[in-house]
KEROTOR-190775 format. One record per atom (N, C-alpha, C, O): x, y, z. Coordinates in steps of 0.02 Angstrom, whole numbers, plus 32768, in hexadecimal, padded with zeros to 4 digits. Layout:
BEGIN
XYZ/...
***
This chain:
BEGIN
7B487A7A7D21/7B3E7AA17D5E/7B807AB07D81/7B8B7AE67D9B/7BAC7A7E7D82/7BED7A867DA3/7C197AB97D7F/7C3D7AE07D9F/7C157ABA7D3C/7C3D7AEA7D16/7C257B317D22/7C4D7B5F7D24/7BE47B3A7D2C/7BCA7B7D7D39/7BE17B957D7D/7BF17BD07D85/7BE37B697DAE/7BFC7B7C7DF0/7C467B8D7DEE/7C5C7BBC7E10/7C6D7B697DC6/7CB47B767DC0/7CC17BB97D9F/7CF07BDC7DB0/7C967BCB7D6F/7C9F7C0B7D4D/7C947C467D7C/7CB17C7C7D72/7C6C7C3D7DAF/7C607C727DDF/7C8F7C6C7E1B/7CA77C9F7E34/7C9C7C2F7E31/7CC37C247E6D/7D0C7C377E65/7D2A7C547E93/7D2A7C297E2D/7D717C387E22/7D807C837E25/7DAE7C957E4A/7D5D7CAE7E02/7D6C7CF67E08/7D5F7D117E4E/7D837D3C7E66/7D2B7CF87E70/7D1C7D0F7EB4/7D537CF97EE3/7D697D1F7F0E/7D6A7CBB7EDC/7DA07CA27F08/7DE17CC87EFC/7E057CD77F2B/7DF17CD77EBE/7E2D7CFD7EAF/7E297D447ECB/7E5A7D5E7EE6/7DF07D627EC5/7DE77DA67EDF/7DED7DA77F2A/7E107DD27F46/7DCD7D797F4C/7DD07D767F95/7E177D647FAC/7E2E7D7D7FDF/7E387D3A7F87/7E7C7D257F99/7EB07D5C7F8F/7EDF7D617FB7/7EA87D847F5C/7ED97DB87F4D/7ECA7DFB7F6E/7EF47E277F6F/7E8E7E037F89/7E7A7E427FA7/7EA87E587FE0/7EBB7E937FE2/7EBC7E2C800F/7EEA7E438044/7F2D7E5C8029/7F497E8C8043/7F467E3B7FF5/7F867E527FD8/7F7F7E967FB7/7FAC7EC07FBB/7F477EA27F96/7F3A7EE27F76/7F357F197FAB/7F507F507FA1/7F137F0B7FE2/7F0D7F3C8017/7F517F4A8036/7F627F848042/7F787F168043/7FBC7F20805F/7FE77F498030/800A7F768046/7FE57F3A7FF0/800D7F5E7FC0/7FF87FA87FBC/80237FD47FB5/7FB77FB57FC1/7FA07FFA7FBF/7FB880217FFC/7FCA805C7FF6/7FB980028037/7FD480238072/801E8031806B/803680668080/80448002804F/808C800C8046/809980468016/80C4806F8023/807480497FE0/807C80807FB0/806980C27FD0/808A80F47FC5/803480C27FF8/801F8100801A/80558118804B/80658153804B/807080EB8073/80A380FE80A3/80E28116807F/810181478095/80F580F58049/812F810B8023/812581508004/815381788003/80EA815D7FEC/80DB819F7FCF/80DD81D68003/80FA820B7FF7/80BE81CA803C/80BE81FC8072/81058208808B/811882418097/812C81D28092/817181D980A9/819B82018077/81C3822B808A/819181F38038/81B782178004/81A682618003/81D2828B7FF8/81688272800D/815382B8800A/816582DF8048/816A831D8046/817082BD8080/817E82E080BE/81C682DA80D4/81D782F0810B/81F182BD80AC/823682B580BF/825882FA80C0/824D83238093/8282830680F2/82A5834680F8/82E2834580CA/8306831480C8/82ED837C80A7/8327837F807B/8365839680A0/839D8388808A/835C83B880D8/839583CD8101/838783B78149/834D83B2815C/83BB83AB8170/83AF839981B5/839383D481DD/839C840E81CB/837083C48212/835283F7823C/83898420825E/83B58404827E/838684638256/83B5848F8278/838E84C98297/835884DA827F/83A984E582C9/838B852082EA/83A1855F82C5/83D5855E82A4/837B859582C9/838E85D282A6/83D085F082BF/83F886078296/83DC85EF8300/841C860A8319/844E85D18324/843A859A8338/848D85DE8318/84BF85A88320/84C88596836A/84C085C08397/84D885578375/84E3854083B9/8527855783D2/8555856083AB/852C85628414/856C8579842F/858A8547845D/85C085528478/
***
């Protein structure tokens, strides 16, 4: 009976334990992707030159 509980408990405990890290990593990858796609290639300038 104890071995059957261990067969179920171990994967559930690993999943619950690693879930916060997976969520954090997915947010980091999302932020990095959005930042990479929206980065400006040239600095902001106005159409007419400043005097």
